[in-house]
Steps between C-alpha positions, in 0.01 A plus 500: 500500500786692661751551214770645726542232765829378350639853493405549865659164592824602323486842671510308827732218396779693327564736798490192729769330293711818480473548876610136550796562265610805701469304825711217354763748379518655845523163680768361267701825508514519882586135524780530248334265247566568135150425369462783242718644226401793282548312170288198582230709670468740205487195265208366704305826465590525131362147428184586702448813289535305174264228617244750640504708182439195280229374734310832484533513122361151456211524747268712287612346169514130591444399860156647568348411155625141522385441857166677435441275193541180704305638801206573269521130399539389864399153612396595854310784657599621844353705784785734592518395867789369706509168312549692172810671628639191673469281187642783286802527733566122487440478118729796428771371732489163321506672157809696596668185635446336157632813322805504730564126445491544122732805522756274673462195275476647150800697385293734284320627809806468723664754265234747631499391866876471540526875569314449826766247617802688375584698815772375723357714776182412680299776653155655482580683170564162340121464492498786251747315269217408264478262210469776246303327223279279723193731442506386137386144586384513863137559395486153348521343850215721622258399219372187685428717804284735283326195354415386850306822543740738671481858371810640329545791738479267797765274341734799462427619859579157645820487283610838642433384856697177465793684334515743793527203731760340272718813501517496876649149499836616361693542821755329718395694812211269585563143614267209496143564608391186683176337394451758222785322315257209434236721331647821354797585290733666750822695462688180584321312226564774250872526587518135389334593172759766427794282591739359242599203721436170317260372767287812475467544121145531370347465848226696681317644199196622696411864554277486811426135575775243541239224464551475121872430538437232762221347285698503173844407633682830459545580868836534678556635851780744574785319673748675735760249375462630145442878510352642174740644250312752285521569131529269200699176469705676233602860573422782257822692432316788330243637746412795291128608459457336160691178555326435834172471305612328180804287585304173514321578179835545331645173641183303423488617134872437463462143616197453268670638192837339555363150543541263199198300616175490298238758598285258694798438738638856502163611641616347825718805548184708508240273658697284744640620830794731549828312452343231276731335251420227249595151612829374349471153365792269571659340197 
């Protein structure tokens, strides 16, 4: 097996993304569009560095051993032909849709994912604005794929490929793409996902295929009558490098500790969706 396929893919993908960023900077500059600021762009790269460092640290210690264990206990054997790669792509795209859905609907995981949505700018570097601690639990969603007989290195290779695609979606420079809008996640779909408009919240969770959103009722089309407003529904006054990662953890734990409710109900502040509050009974 070629152990360095993922590295070669990244050696191709990262320069491609950087070239696209430079092109977008050039286009927006000459058109007089304020799409980039130094502070937000540097924050995006800072979060990507934190996420990437943690990811590399966990791979040898956790990710590969866990996936290898379940692959050795696999339920299905595969010939590694075209059907193997097609099913792996679909299975991994679905797994990441589920992960993404949970990240948006459980505050404990939203506290991790919120960093990715915290930018009020939307450009190709926003794709680098990573959910820093997601590598800690992401492997759990890939365990069923290993059980289905897909090799750990192939799972990681497919993950890298889909993330490269996902990074290139973070742009306002590309409009709607015709019939592809019915199959793939497009820049238009992903602009909706990053919007804080009420009609767009928690929509378009897919990475590559928009089919999951249409199947599970989380799809919304971008409307010219309601242009996306980027960022969070509640602004973060302190956009420093530490607070941008931990602000939701602080608020979540504050709500949990300050509540006079019994533990079974206070857990809603951790396990329910962002913004959840206990129902108030009328007297």
